[in-house]
C-alpha positions as MATLAB code, in Angstrom:
seq = 'MSTEVEFPKEQLTAKKVNLAIAALFIAVFAMSWTPILMRWSVREVSPVVTIFWREAIAFIPLGLWINFKRLYAQDSSEHQPHNLSKSTKILLVAASTVVSCCALLYTVAITQTSVANFAAIRSLVPLFTTILAWLLFRQSFGRKFLIGMFLSIGGAITIGLEDSQISFHNLQGDIISFISAMLYAAYLLIVEKLRTQVDTTTILLWRVIVGMVLLLPVILITRDPIFPSSLNGWLSVSTLAILGQLIGQGSVAYSLSKLSSGLVAVTLLLVPAISAIIAWFIFAENLSLLNWLSFLLMLLSIYLAVSSKVDARMD';
ca = [
    -220.984  -54.334   29.885;
    -223.957  -56.608   30.496;
    -225.515  -58.801   27.867;
    -229.198  -59.677   27.786;
    -229.930  -63.385   27.571;
    -232.488  -64.274   24.925;
    -234.458  -67.488   25.254;
    -235.761  -69.406   22.238;
    -239.384  -68.684   21.348;
    -240.366  -72.309   21.979;
    -238.860  -72.187   25.484;
    -240.699  -68.957   26.333;
    -243.967  -70.393   25.010;
    -243.534  -73.569   27.043;
    -242.811  -71.522   30.171;
    -245.944  -69.381   29.689;
    -248.097  -72.455   29.082;
    -246.721  -74.127   32.214;
    -247.438  -70.986   34.247;
    -250.996  -70.952   32.895;
    -251.463  -74.621   33.868;
    -250.107  -73.906   37.355;
    -252.495  -70.946   37.692;
    -255.393  -73.141   36.597;
    -254.726  -75.725   39.295;
    -254.331  -72.947   41.880;
    -257.778  -71.772   40.757;
    -259.175  -75.278   41.231;
    -257.894  -75.474   44.808;
    -259.009  -71.943   45.727;
    -262.494  -72.330   44.197;
    -262.942  -75.696   45.907;
    -263.335  -73.819   49.195;
    -266.306  -71.822   47.872;
    -269.061  -74.305   48.915;
    -267.494  -74.675   52.381;
    -267.224  -70.910   52.906;
    -270.733  -70.409   51.497;
    -272.063  -72.923   54.015;
    -270.483  -70.959   56.868;
    -271.553  -67.586   55.509;
    -275.235  -68.390   54.894;
    -275.666  -69.040   58.601;
    -275.786  -65.247   59.003;
    -276.639  -63.741   55.598;
    -278.416  -64.971   52.488;
    -276.506  -66.483   49.533;
    -277.182  -63.347   47.441;
    -275.761  -61.094   50.182;
    -272.773  -63.436   50.483;
    -272.044  -63.047   46.775;
    -272.454  -59.264   47.059;
    -269.861  -59.066   49.836;
    -267.568  -61.370   47.867;
    -267.576  -58.768   45.102;
    -267.453  -55.719   47.396;
    -264.539  -56.923   49.526;
    -262.580  -58.012   46.446;
    -263.093  -54.526   44.979;
    -260.857  -52.928   47.651;
    -257.523  -54.615   46.770;
    -258.357  -54.574   43.060;
    -259.050  -50.840   43.087;
    -255.878  -50.137   45.056;
    -253.784  -52.245   42.664;
    -255.227  -50.559   39.567;
    -254.453  -47.125   41.033;
    -250.956  -48.231   42.005;
    -250.266  -49.403   38.457;
    -251.672  -46.198   37.031;
    -249.442  -44.034   39.210;
    -246.166  -45.949   39.313;
    -245.961  -48.495   36.480;
    -243.916  -47.546   33.456;
    -246.680  -48.553   31.048;
    -249.473  -47.149   33.164;
    -251.555  -46.202   30.131;
    -251.708  -49.780   28.891;
    -254.787  -51.869   29.712;
    -256.306  -49.227   31.971;
    -260.103  -48.940   32.225;
    -260.245  -45.320   30.998;
    -258.222  -46.153   27.843;
    -260.191  -49.177   26.715;
    -261.920  -49.280   23.350;
    -265.704  -49.334   23.133;
    -265.783  -52.935   21.922;
    -263.569  -54.036   24.815;
    -265.814  -52.281   27.337;
    -268.837  -54.012   25.813;
    -267.133  -57.387   26.236;
    -266.173  -56.546   29.825;
    -269.744  -55.587   30.692;
    -271.058  -58.682   28.905;
    -268.680  -61.011   30.765;
    -269.450  -59.387   34.117;
    -273.212  -59.464   33.550;
    -273.191  -63.069   32.377;
    -271.171  -64.333   35.352;
    -273.233  -62.284   37.845;
    -276.458  -63.768   36.441;
    -274.779  -67.172   36.614;
    -274.017  -66.622   40.321;
    -277.599  -65.535   41.005;
    -279.018  -68.583   39.242;
    -276.527  -70.711   41.181;
    -278.023  -69.559   44.483;
    -281.574  -70.172   43.244;
    -280.871  -73.570   41.699;
    -279.143  -74.971   44.760;
    -282.333  -74.367   46.781;
    -284.691  -75.925   44.218;
    -282.933  -79.119   43.242;
    -280.641  -81.653   44.852;
    -276.943  -80.924   45.180;
    -276.207  -84.052   43.137;
    -278.497  -82.945   40.292;
    -276.955  -79.480   40.327;
    -273.392  -80.854   40.260;
    -274.261  -83.257   37.430;
    -275.759  -80.506   35.269;
    -272.914  -78.081   36.012;
    -270.471  -80.744   34.866;
    -271.792  -80.122   31.347;
    -270.013  -76.735   31.229;
    -267.051  -78.153   29.225;
    -269.457  -79.609   26.664;
    -271.267  -76.274   26.258;
    -267.943  -74.421   26.072;
    -266.589  -76.747   23.402;
    -269.753  -76.562   21.295;
    -269.904  -72.753   21.516;
    -266.192  -72.439   20.689;
    -266.687  -74.638   17.628;
    -269.834  -72.808   16.474;
    -268.684  -69.234   17.138;
    -264.906  -69.356   16.653;
    -264.453  -72.540   14.602;
    -262.032  -73.926   17.171;
    -260.956  -77.494   16.487;
    -260.527  -80.210   19.114;
    -258.440  -83.334   18.821;
    -259.638  -86.845   19.584;
    -257.465  -87.081   22.704;
    -258.993  -83.926   24.181;
    -262.567  -85.010   23.377;
    -262.018  -88.427   24.981;
    -260.587  -86.756   28.073;
    -263.470  -84.276   28.203;
    -266.231  -86.894   27.983;
    -264.502  -89.148   30.518;
    -264.120  -86.247   32.965;
    -267.792  -85.289   32.520;
    -268.727  -88.907   33.156;
    -266.601  -88.971   36.284;
    -268.137  -85.739   37.576;
    -271.677  -87.060   37.002;
    -270.834  -90.374   38.656;
    -269.704  -88.608   41.843;
    -273.287  -87.517   42.528;
    -274.966  -90.529   40.929;
    -275.844  -92.205   44.226;
    -277.695  -89.113   45.506;
    -279.253  -87.869   42.277;
    -283.027  -87.514   42.078;
    -285.270  -87.363   39.006;
    -288.613  -85.796   39.899;
    -291.023  -83.088   38.791;
    -290.284  -81.234   42.042;
    -286.649  -80.752   40.996;
    -287.451  -79.860   37.389;
    -287.421  -76.076   37.862;
    -284.126  -76.200   39.736;
    -282.648  -78.488   37.090;
    -283.627  -76.054   34.321;
    -282.089  -73.142   36.237;
    -278.927  -75.207   36.765;
    -278.822  -75.892   33.028;
    -279.056  -72.156   32.219;
    -276.397  -71.390   34.845;
    -274.034  -73.911   33.231;
    -274.554  -72.383   29.780;
    -273.909  -68.884   31.151;
    -270.629  -69.949   32.752;
    -269.530  -71.533   29.480;
    -270.275  -68.233   27.720;
    -268.334  -66.356   30.402;
    -265.223  -68.485   29.848;
    -265.380  -67.868   26.100;
    -265.740  -64.102   26.541;
    -262.834  -63.956   28.986;
    -260.693  -65.999   26.596;
    -261.395  -63.313   23.992;
    -260.745  -60.496   26.469;
    -257.350  -61.856   27.533;
    -255.980  -60.791   24.135;
    -256.975  -57.192   24.934;
    -256.766  -56.562   28.703;
    -255.006  -57.940   31.752;
    -256.444  -60.115   34.522;
    -256.842  -57.275   37.025;
    -258.994  -55.221   34.662;
    -261.309  -58.171   34.011;
    -261.719  -58.797   37.738;
    -262.279  -55.108   38.510;
    -265.078  -54.803   35.958;
    -266.557  -58.077   37.159;
    -266.854  -56.986   40.804;
    -268.178  -53.503   39.923;
    -270.871  -54.803   37.585;
    -271.656  -57.581   40.058;
    -272.234  -55.109   42.895;
    -274.442  -52.922   40.695;
    -276.592  -55.907   39.663;
    -276.816  -57.564   43.082;
    -277.611  -54.531   45.232;
    -281.147  -54.004   43.788;
    -281.871  -57.719   44.342;
    -280.867  -57.384   48.000;
    -283.010  -54.268   48.416;
    -286.029  -56.010   46.839;
    -285.689  -59.152   48.959;
    -284.881  -57.042   52.078;
    -282.300  -59.542   53.245;
    -280.051  -58.510   56.150;
    -276.990  -56.900   54.588;
    -274.340  -57.189   57.297;
    -272.996  -60.381   58.914;
    -273.758  -60.404   62.624;
    -270.442  -61.758   63.934;
    -266.712  -61.765   63.335;
    -266.959  -65.323   61.985;
    -269.472  -64.144   59.394;
    -267.167  -61.375   58.216;
    -264.226  -63.792   58.123;
    -266.256  -66.183   55.950;
    -267.213  -63.576   53.325;
    -263.730  -62.023   53.415;
    -262.032  -65.378   52.869;
    -264.534  -66.122   50.103;
    -263.574  -62.847   48.403;
    -259.853  -63.594   48.643;
    -259.909  -67.296   47.760;
    -262.934  -67.579   45.504;
    -262.753  -64.239   43.716;
    -259.229  -62.813   43.743;
    -257.202  -66.037   43.696;
    -259.722  -68.430   42.136;
    -261.354  -66.340   39.410;
    -258.171  -64.304   38.935;
    -256.195  -67.466   38.230;
    -258.891  -68.664   35.814;
    -258.688  -65.382   33.887;
    -254.878  -65.535   33.867;
    -254.836  -69.118   32.559;
    -257.152  -68.193   29.669;
    -254.339  -66.135   28.150;
    -252.557  -69.357   27.127;
    -255.140  -72.128   27.528;
    -258.419  -72.623   25.702;
    -261.743  -72.101   27.466;
    -262.598  -75.740   26.765;
    -259.530  -76.992   28.597;
    -260.158  -74.606   31.500;
    -263.770  -75.788   31.775;
    -262.682  -79.438   31.815;
    -260.084  -78.844   34.532;
    -262.584  -76.902   36.665;
    -264.607  -80.117   36.919;
    -262.160  -80.993   39.688;
    -263.646  -78.232   41.877;
    -266.648  -80.215   43.227;
    -264.427  -83.272   43.647;
    -261.874  -81.367   45.739;
    -264.757  -79.686   47.616;
    -266.112  -83.120   48.516;
    -262.689  -84.182   49.844;
    -262.432  -80.967   51.904;
    -265.933  -81.600   53.299;
    -264.837  -85.158   54.093;
    -261.997  -83.766   56.222;
    -263.881  -80.885   57.868;
    -267.474  -82.158   58.191;
    -266.788  -85.912   58.125;
    -269.101  -86.311   55.131;
    -269.090  -89.808   53.685;
    -267.284  -90.622   50.452;
    -268.030  -93.984   48.887;
    -265.696  -96.200   46.904;
    -267.565  -95.076   43.775;
    -266.715  -91.452   44.643;
    -262.999  -92.222   44.954;
    -262.976  -94.195   41.700;
    -264.718  -91.267   40.007;
    -262.030  -88.877   41.311;
    -259.337  -91.135   39.852;
    -261.151  -91.293   36.501;
    -261.433  -87.503   36.424;
    -257.720  -87.025   37.166;
    -256.709  -89.406   34.370;
    -259.149  -87.875   31.875;
    -258.125  -84.303   32.722;
    -254.500  -85.350   32.200;
    -255.490  -86.529   28.716;
    -257.268  -83.256   27.958;
    -254.458  -81.074   29.341;
    -251.683  -82.926   27.516;
    -253.657  -82.796   24.264;
    -254.364  -79.049   24.341;
    -250.906  -78.148   25.641;
    -249.306  -80.016   22.761;
    -251.572  -78.093   20.371;
    -250.707  -74.732   21.935;
    -246.974  -75.378   21.717;
    -246.936  -76.596   18.105;
];
């Protein structure tokens, strides 16, 4: 006769929180490759087409996995797209539309302002997320988390401080970057809400389907070449779909089941920092002493934010 071991509730909660933190840092590493892969991909197709293929290629394994769960899982009726409530479907469409518009504005902004300006404005995502969470859901934030958040934002802005440009020419791109940052903050909040209703795979599946539907008309209007012209081009968009979409965004959605959107947004500030280090290795791009000090500041401040919110989740 076998006996089932029961773990204390606190131990199970701690384990789930630790798994969510691990998933979040996996997301940071996977998403840090996005600018590098985008740089390789846009040699053959436009940024909009690159994003379209990121969604389309990710759809294949997601669709297969959903069908596998539906056919063979014991609880196949749970969290399936055809059994979702109307309100849940509305949230799924809203999240997918918001993040697709965010991606489109991302591609426009990066061509109309400096990379440093764009990175500095995008670093405000945690601030927007925190404000929206407080206004809409009355979420509270401790002093330790707020200190960590503002220090990490400061570190992220400092990374691009040497190359930042303030000019009328960049104004339109800066405004678009600002809107893109607000949209991504809204996306994180919606996904945090959705994670109480559906699983990660369902969120990703709806995201790629809605993304393809929204992006295809844009490609047809701009008449951009749709297919990469070489094997390297296909490898770039395929790797982008696996790392950036399935692993990166999937891990973000998974982490939001146990971590707040504010904490996730703060931790994702590491993405451009890790991207810069990867570019330093691959493209021999220069990193100044100020850059390295900013990375260190961000790591320490994110540790403050993570430890603060984890303690709150486990109380």
